[in-house]
N, C-alpha and C positions, 0 to 999 in steps of 0.2 A: 304337108299337113294343112296348111292354109287352103290349098285346092280343095281338100276333102271338106274342110269347114265351110268354105264358100259353096261348094256343091250341095252340102246338107241344107244350108240355109236357103239356097235357091229351090231345092226340091220340096222343102216345107212350105215355102211360100207358094209354090205352084199347086201343091195338093190342097192347101187351104183356099187359095183363090178359086180353084175348080169346085171345091165343095160349097163355098159361098155362092158361086154363080148358079150351081145346081139348085140351091135353096132360094135363088132369086133375091139375094141380099147384096146390095152395093156396099163394098167396104175396101179399105186399105189394109194391107198386111205387111208388117215389118218383123223380121226375124233376126234375133242376135244370139250368139253363144254366150252362156253365162260363165262365171269363173269356175263352176263346178263341172263344166264340160257338157251341161244340158243346153237346150235351146229354148228361148222364150219367144213366142209369137204374139205380137201385140196387134189386135184387130181394132181398127177405128171405123165405126159406122153410126149411121143415125138410128139403127135399130138395136141399140145395146140391150134393152130389156128382153127382146125376143131371143137374142143369142145367149144372154145369161140364164134366163129361165128362173123358175122358182127354186130359191136356195142353190142357185148355181148348177142345177141339174142338166140344162142344155149345154152349157159350156163344158161341163165335165164329160158329157157324152161326146160332144164334138172333139174333145181333146183325145178320147179313147179311140174314136173312129180314125182320127188323123194318125195316131200311132200305129194302128193296124194297117192302114193303107201304106204308110211309109215302110213298115216291116215287110210287107209283101213286095214292095218295089225294090227296096235297098237290101233285103236279105239280112238285115241287122237291125237291132232295136235302137231307136233313137229317141231319147227322152225329151218330149216337147211339152212345155207348159204354155197353155193358152190364156190370154188375158184380153178382156173386152172393156175398153174405156176405163182402165185402172181398177176394175172390180176386184181382182185378187189382192192387190195391195191394200185396198180399203177394207176388205174383208179380214185380212191378216191383222191390220191395225185394230179393228173392232174386237177380234178374238183376243189379242193381247190386253186390251183394256178390260174385257170381261174377266179374264183370268186373273189379272192383278187385283180386281175388286173381290173376286171370290177367294183368292189367297188370303187377302186381309180378313175376310169373314171367317174362314177356316182357322186362321191363326188365333182370332179372338174367341170364337165359340168352341173350338176343338171338335166341331161336328163336320162329318164329310158332306160335300155338295156335289150332286150329279149334274153334269152339264147337259144342255140341249143337244140334239143331233148335230154332229159334225162330220164332215167328210173325212176320209182317211188322211188327206193332206192337212186338213185343219186339226185333227187329233194329233198328228205328229208335231205340229207347232206347239201345242199345249205340252206334250211330253218333253220336248226340247227346252221349253221355257223353264220347266221345274226340275230338270236333271241335277242341277246344282244346288237347288233349294234345300236347306238343312232342316226346315220346319214342316214343310208339306211335300207331298208326293202325288203323282197322278197314276191312274190305273184304268185301263180299258176293260169292259166286260160286255157280254151280250154278243149277238150275231146280226149281220146285216143291217137293216134299217133300225134295229133295236140296240145297236152297239152304242155305248156311251162311255164318256170319261168321267171318272170320279176323282175329285181333288179331296184329299184327306190328310190328317196329320201323320207325320212320320212317327213310327213306333220306336 
């Protein structure tokens, strides 16, 4: 099994390195397997803003393209999460802080609050945070770019 893990890590690093070279971006790529069996690819570069893009759109697109290329090459789906310069970790911390502030507001006012646009991964963070909360709940509604999470009192 460790041979498979090692070969997946190597293949992910090769695919990402080739993609970045094609984009003419100098970067270092490090790939590790997470406890959940997924892979995390950390990209270190001087061009973090370019790779992250507006609201993480570029990094999300690069992640999707990487996944598709890997599927075509390996004939199996390999879940890879890309991070550039710690962006995902910082974003997750910011979302958690925002949710904690809004939960306090909803508990105080008993009025629902609609969150700004979040990616599917970010919406999942919100839902996971509130699954055990006995006072408030989260709910997604809308489609595509109009999809929003609402935090509201539990009935």
